N, C-alpha and C positions, 0 to 999 in steps of 0.2 A: 550402606556403602557398596555392597555387592550390586544392588540394583542400579545405583548411579554408574558404576563401572560398566554394567551391561549396556546401559543407555549410551554411554560414550563409545563403547565398542561398536554399537550400531551406527553411530553418527560418523565416526572417523572414516570407515571405508567409503561411505557415501560422500563425505567431504573430499576425500582423495580422488574420487572419480569425477568430481566437478572441478571446473576452473572458474567458479562463480559465474554470474550471468554476463560477464564481459565478453564471453565467447558466443553468446546467443546472437543469432541473426534476427533482423526484424520479423522475418516470417516464422521464427521459432516461438513468438508470442501467440497465445491462444485466448482470445476474449472469452470471458466466462459467460455462460448462459444458464448456469445453475450452480448451487453450492457444490464444491468439489469433494464432498464426502457424504456418504450415506449413513455411516456409523463411525464411531471413534477408532475402530480398528486396533491393530497391534502396533507396538513401538516402531517396527520397520516401516509402517505405513505413514508415520508422522512426517518424515522428511519429504516423502513423495507428495503429500497433500500440501505442504508448505511450498514446495517447488511449483506445483500447479497454481497455487495462489499467486506466486510471483511471476508467472507467465501471463498474468492479466496485465495488459499494457496501460490501463488507465489507473493512475494512483487513487483517484476519487472512488474507484470501485475496489481496487486491490486491498487497501488498508482496512476499510470496514469489514470486508470478508475475512481478512486475517484476524481482526478483533473478534468477530463472531466465532471463528474456529477456536480461538484461545479461551473463550468463555465456556466452552463445553468439552475441550479435550481433557481426558483424565489427568488429574494433577500428577499422577505418576509419570506422565510424558510431557509435562509442561516445560521443564527445562530443556528437553530435547527439541521441542518446537521453537522455543525462544532462540536457542543457539542456531538452529537451521535458518530461521528468518533473518537473524543478524548477519549470518554468513552470506545469504543471497542478497541482502541489501547492500553489502559491500561498503564502499566509501561514498555512496550517493548521499543518503541522509540518515546515518545510523542513529544520531541523537533523536530524531523524530520517531523512528520506528521503535527504539528502545523506550521512549517515553510512553508510547501507546501501549506497549506490551507490559511494562513495569506496573502500570496502574492496574491492569487486569490481574496480574500476578499477586499484587498486594491485596487486592480485594478478595481473591480466592484463597490465598495461603500467605498471610502477612509475614510469618516467620521465615519461610523459605525465600520470599521476596526480599526480606531484609538482609539475609545472608548474601544474596546476589547483589543487592544495592551496594554493600560494602566493597565487593569486588569491582563493580562498575565505577565506583568513585576513584579507583586507582587509574582509570583510563581517561580521566578528564585532562584535557590539555589543548593547546593551540586554539583557544576559544575565539580568537579573531578570525580564524580560518587561515590556512597557510598562505593563500594568495594575498592576504591583507598585510603580510610582513614584507612588502616590497621595499620598504625603507625603514630605518630606525626612527626617523624624525616623526614625532607625534604618535608613535605606536607604543602601547604598553609592553612591558617586559614579558617575554615568552615564559610562561609558567606551566609546568606539568606536575601532576601529583606523584607519578611513579614512573620514572624513565625506563626502568627495566621492564615493567609491565607493558609500556607502550611499544617497546622495541620488539616484543614477541606478539603483539596484538595485530589483528588485521584492520583495526579501526580505532579511532579515539572519539571521545564524546565532549559535548558542551555540558556544563554543570546543570543547565536547565532540564536535561534529560532525566535527572533524578527527582525532580519536583513532583512527579506524578505518584511517587511512592506514598506520601502522606494522604493523597486523595483516595488511593485504593484502601489504605488502612482505615480511614474514616468510614468508607462504604462497606467494610468487611463486617462479618457477623461474629467476630471474636469478642470476648468479654471486654468491657470498658477498661478494666485495669491493664489488660494486655495491650490495648490500643494506646493507652497513655504511655506505657513503657516503651513501645516501639517508636512513638512520635517523639518522645524525649531523646531516645537514642539517635534518631535521625537528626534532630536539631543539634545535638552534641557533635555528631559527625560533620555536619555542615559548618558549624563554627570552627571546628578544628581544621578542616580542609581549606575553607575559603575565607575565614575571618570576616564575615559580613552577614547581614540579615538576608535571608533568601528572597525577600520581596514578595510580590503577589504570586500565589500558587497558581500554576497553570489550570485553566478551566477544564471541566470535564468535556469529553467529546460529545458532539451533537447526538440527540436521540434519533435524528433522521437517519443515522447509519443503520439502525435497526429496521427502518422502513425499506431501505435499499436491499438488505439481505433477505427480508421477507419476500421481496419481489423476485429475487433469484431463487427462492425456495418455491414459491407458488404464485408469482405475480402474473396478472393478466394483461394482455396487450389490447384488449377490447376498448379500454378507455382512450387509448391513443387513437384508435380508428374513429372514435365518435367525438372526442372532446379536444380541448386545447389546453396545453399546459402553459401557465402564465408566469410562474415564478422563475427567477433568474439566479437563485442560490445554488451553490455548487452541488449540494446533495440532490437537489431536484433535477438538475441537468444530468447528473449521473444516473438517477433513477429513470429518467426518460430514455437514456441510452440503453439501460438494462432491459426495459420493456421492448424497445425496438429489437434488441438482440434476441429476446425470447420469441418474438413474432417471426424474425428471420430464421431462427433455428427450427421452429416448428413448420414454417412454410417458406423455404428458400425460393420456391418458384414465384413468390409474391415480392421478391426483391425490388423490382421497379416501383410497385405500389408503395412499399415501405420508404423508398427514397423520395417519392413524391410527397408522402406525409411528412417526412423529415424536413424537406426543403420549404414546406409551407408553415413550419413552426416558427412563431415569432415570440421571442423572449422579451418580457417587459422588465423594467428595473426592479430589482429585489429590494424589500424593505430593510434587510439587515445590512447588506453591503451593496448599495446601489451601483449599477454599472450602466453604461449606455444601452438603450434598446438595440436589438440586433436580430437578424434572421439567423437560421441555423444552416450549417453546411454539413455535408457527409463527413463523418469522422473516419480517420484512418482505421480505427479499431473495427468499425462496422464493415468497412470495405474488406478488411482482412478476414473477418468472420465469413462474409459472403464468399470470398475466394476459396475458403476452406470447405464451404458447404456445396457450392455450385459455381465453379469458376467459369463455365461456359455461359451461363446466364449473365454473370457479371460482365464478361467481355462483350457480350451482345448489347447489354444496356449501356456500357461505357461508349461503345461506338455510336449508339443512337443519340447520345448527348454530347458528342465530341465538340460540336460547334458552339453549343450554348453553355457547356460546363467544361472548358478545357482543363482547368486545374484538377477537377475531380477525375476526369479521364486520364490525365497524366498520373495521378496518384494510384488509380486502380491498375493501370498497366505496369507501374513500378512494382506494386505488390505481387502481381502475377508474373512479372519478369517477361513481358512480351514486348515486341518491337514498338517503339514510341514511348516506352516508359522511362528510358534512360536518355532521352534527348535533351534534358535539362540537368545541369550539374547541381543537384540539390539533394541532400541526404534525407533518408526516411528515418525519423527519430521516434522510437518506441520506448516505452518503459521508463519515462521520466520519473 
């Protein structure tokens, strides 16, 4: 109990110093070019690492990196990392981020995860989404599990956020008898709270996430220089972005060549979730990173392609806040 109290004492001052990421400006985001930790560090380092992860603007990169960190952070600090991540997620997609983290927690320490799952179940409510209750006609009755708990909470959850708990328990290394006990307790909780069968358990997250974090750890950009990436699946496009970032980070003077390589990339329809074939455009995140590494070369490049790539030029100038960047009334949206 003393250890838990110490962890909360570390978290509370940090939380009070933050106003969540709603106050972050677009330029406060920092695209990742490597994993933001060298070792697991001390408890006071955990919120700093979580914050650095959340400053990654691309969700397809941010959440796999968060998962990788949670798989190796000492269990002593897991609850601290969990709370810091939920706090920074705010009201964007708390159910999704809780589902990701709860599975890892249950795999590493099923008993501690079960104790937190019971607390999280109290925060289930407004499952249609508040904006869906624009009228009473045709809408289900608003039901919350614990009104008092929701009143003091920064967020609420959909019940599906809890369904990754049994996945983690099944993947854990605890004895089978303990697994069965926890799975039965979860089923009893579910029937008590929701009076229904949970349905299909959420699938495990793609193993491609590991490939992406491996690239952040030691990925090479040479393949991008020499070859063509043909898949159109989300994790492949995110991995492609990561390799470009590493190339840019190590050789910012080669920014124009990197953009040329990017613009010649052609994505074909993916086998899992086919989408129309398309060419690639410069991402805001890559332009943001370039501006942080070498704004002069980015400005020079954007001026050289002003006539052929007006949209990219406008985006680059907005990021750098130079004349011409605010000539269109269009917001820069980071951190979806």
